[in-house]
C-alpha positions as CSV (number, residue, x, y, z in Angstrom):
1,M,81.2,206.0,114.9
2,S,79.9,203.0,116.6
3,R,82.2,200.4,117.9
4,C,81.0,197.7,115.6
5,V,81.7,199.8,112.5
6,L,85.2,200.5,113.7
7,I,86.1,196.9,114.2
8,T,84.8,196.1,110.7
9,A,86.9,198.8,109.2
10,L,90.0,197.7,110.9
11,A,89.4,194.1,109.7
12,M,89.1,195.3,106.1
13,V,92.4,197.3,106.4
14,M,94.3,194.4,107.8
15,V,93.0,192.1,105.0
16,A,94.1,194.7,102.4
17,C,97.5,195.1,103.9
18,G,98.1,191.4,104.1
19,S,97.5,191.0,100.4
20,G,100.3,193.3,99.5
21,G,103.7,192.4,98.1
22,A,104.9,190.5,101.2
23,T,105.7,186.9,100.3
24,S,103.4,184.5,102.1
25,S,104.7,181.1,102.8
26,S,102.6,178.4,101.2
27,A,102.0,175.1,102.9
28,T,104.2,172.2,101.7
29,V,102.1,169.3,100.6
30,T,103.5,166.0,101.7
31,P,102.9,163.3,99.0
32,A,100.9,160.4,100.2
33,A,102.9,157.3,100.8
34,T,102.7,154.8,97.9
35,A,101.3,151.6,99.1
36,T,103.6,148.6,98.5
37,P,101.6,145.8,96.9
38,A,101.4,142.7,99.0
39,A,103.6,139.8,97.9
40,T,101.8,137.2,95.8
41,P,102.0,133.9,97.8
42,T,104.1,131.3,96.0
43,P,101.9,128.3,95.2
44,V,102.9,125.2,97.0
45,A,103.7,122.3,94.7
46,T,101.4,119.4,95.3
47,A,102.8,115.9,94.6
48,T,101.0,114.0,91.8
49,P,99.8,110.8,93.4
50,A,101.7,107.8,92.1
51,A,99.9,105.1,90.3
52,A,98.7,102.4,92.6
53,P,101.1,99.5,92.7
54,P,99.9,96.2,91.4
55,P,98.5,94.0,94.1
56,A,101.2,91.9,95.8
57,A,101.4,88.3,94.7
58,S,100.6,85.8,97.3
59,T,101.9,82.2,97.6
60,A,100.1,79.4,95.9
61,T,98.5,76.3,97.4
62,A,99.6,72.8,96.5
63,S,96.8,72.3,94.0
64,Q,97.6,75.6,92.3
65,S,101.3,74.8,92.1
66,T,100.5,71.4,90.6
67,A,98.3,72.9,87.9
68,V,100.9,75.5,86.9
69,A,103.6,72.8,86.7
70,E,101.5,70.6,84.5
71,A,100.7,73.6,82.2
72,L,104.4,74.4,81.9
73,F,105.2,70.8,80.8
74,P,102.0,69.6,79.1
75,I,101.3,66.4,77.3
76,A,101.0,66.3,73.5
77,N,100.8,63.2,71.4
78,G,101.5,61.1,74.4
79,Q,104.8,62.9,75.3
80,Y,105.6,65.6,77.8
81,G,107.4,68.7,76.6
82,E,107.5,72.5,77.2
83,C,104.7,74.9,76.9
84,D,106.7,77.2,74.6
85,Q,107.9,76.6,71.1
86,G,110.6,79.2,71.3
87,L,111.2,82.6,73.0
88,D,108.5,84.3,70.9
89,Q,105.9,81.6,71.4
90,T,105.2,81.5,75.1
91,S,101.5,82.6,75.1
92,N,100.5,79.1,76.3
93,C,102.8,79.4,79.3
94,P,101.5,80.5,82.7
95,F,104.2,83.1,83.5
96,D,103.7,85.9,85.9
97,T,104.6,89.5,85.0
98,R,108.1,89.4,86.3
99,L,109.0,86.2,84.5
100,S,107.3,87.4,81.3
101,Q,109.5,90.5,81.4
102,Q,112.7,88.4,81.9
103,I,111.8,86.1,78.9
104,A,111.0,89.2,76.7
105,L,114.6,90.4,77.5
106,Y,116.0,87.0,76.5
107,A,114.1,87.2,73.2
108,T,115.4,90.7,72.5
109,N,119.0,89.5,73.2
110,Y,118.5,86.5,71.0
111,H,117.3,88.4,68.0
112,R,120.1,91.0,68.4
113,L,122.9,88.4,68.9
114,C,121.5,85.9,66.4
115,P,119.4,87.7,63.7
116,S,119.5,84.6,61.5
117,G,118.9,82.2,64.4
118,C,121.5,80.4,66.3
119,G,119.8,77.2,67.4
120,G,119.9,76.8,71.1
121,A,118.1,74.8,73.7
122,Y,114.6,74.8,75.0
123,L,113.7,77.8,77.2
124,L,112.9,75.9,80.4
125,L,114.8,72.6,80.1
126,R,117.8,74.3,78.5
127,Q,118.8,71.3,76.5
128,Q,117.9,69.9,73.1
129,C,116.4,66.5,74.2
130,G,112.7,66.0,74.5
131,P,110.0,65.2,74.8
132,F,109.6,62.8,77.6
133,P,107.2,59.8,77.8
134,Q,106.7,60.0,81.6
135,E,106.0,62.9,84.0
136,H,105.3,63.0,87.7
137,V,104.3,66.2,89.5
138,S,104.5,66.7,93.3
139,V,105.0,69.6,95.7
140,A,107.9,70.5,98.0
141,T,107.6,71.1,101.7
142,N,106.7,74.6,100.6
143,P,103.4,74.1,98.7
144,A,104.2,77.0,96.4
145,I,107.0,75.0,94.8
146,A,106.0,72.2,92.4
147,I,108.5,69.5,91.5
148,V,108.2,68.1,87.9
149,A,110.1,64.8,87.3
150,L,110.4,64.0,83.6
151,N,111.9,60.7,82.5
152,G,112.1,58.1,79.8
153,N,114.0,60.3,77.4
154,T,116.7,58.2,75.7
155,C,118.8,61.2,74.9
156,L,119.3,62.2,78.5
157,G,118.6,59.1,80.4
158,G,117.5,59.1,84.0
159,T,115.2,61.7,85.4
160,W,115.1,65.4,84.6
161,T,113.8,67.3,87.6
162,M,112.4,70.9,87.4
163,Y,111.3,73.1,90.3
164,V,108.5,75.6,89.7
165,S,108.0,78.6,92.0
166,V,104.3,79.6,91.9
167,V,102.6,82.8,93.0
168,V,99.0,84.0,92.7
169,E,99.0,87.3,90.7
170,Q,95.6,89.1,90.3
171,G,93.8,86.0,91.3
172,R,95.7,83.6,88.9
173,P,98.3,81.1,89.9
174,L,101.4,81.6,87.7
175,A,105.0,80.6,87.5
176,D,107.4,83.1,88.9
177,D,110.5,81.1,88.3
178,V,111.6,77.7,87.0
179,Y,114.7,76.1,88.5
180,C,116.6,73.8,86.3
181,Q,117.8,70.4,87.8
182,A,118.2,71.9,91.3
183,D,116.1,73.5,93.9
184,D,118.3,76.6,93.9
185,S,117.3,80.0,92.4
186,K,120.8,80.4,90.9
187,Y,119.6,77.8,88.3
188,G,116.4,79.7,87.8
189,M,115.3,81.9,85.0
190,Y,116.9,85.2,86.2
191,N,120.3,85.1,84.6
192,P,122.3,88.2,85.7
193,D,124.2,88.4,82.3
194,P,122.6,91.3,80.5
195,N,123.1,89.5,77.2
196,A,121.7,86.2,78.3
197,T,119.1,84.4,76.1
198,S,118.0,82.0,78.8
199,G,118.5,81.1,82.5
200,L,121.8,79.6,83.6
201,P,122.7,76.1,82.3
202,C,121.4,73.2,84.3
203,A,123.5,71.9,87.3
């Protein structure tokens, strides 16, 4: 028997014996690692841009202050009075946004406290007498403050002096405050009483 034939026969016998009843160990399959999904990035909150603030008011010139003061105390039938005919009739008055909001608060208080009306004084002069036969308008050292001298009223006698603080808002000169009988903002239109229906009484 040739050597090649013998080797082939031995190989066949070994294969046959190996397939017998002996238990063969099977290879253990290691499960593949489960991939952990990447964390979803939390979106970063972006701030909503705030509305652009209204343009800042600038101070008025002497001529602008004079014009506003004259509009607040206009002439009608040869007499000088107020631009308003009550808290709800101020459309002819050159008030800026801040002063308009304050007067709207006064009107709300008035209607709540006096639903049937409770009389009251004029809005700016804060007294019942008027109108006046004479008026003189000038400006203070600060040109943004106009001085209105009203006189000739027999009810009051003497001169009734009003100070008008003027600003330029969105290109228009407007009254930001009206001081009553004194160049002092405590006598202006911004009464701190939450139930007020007008500025503080005149000094």
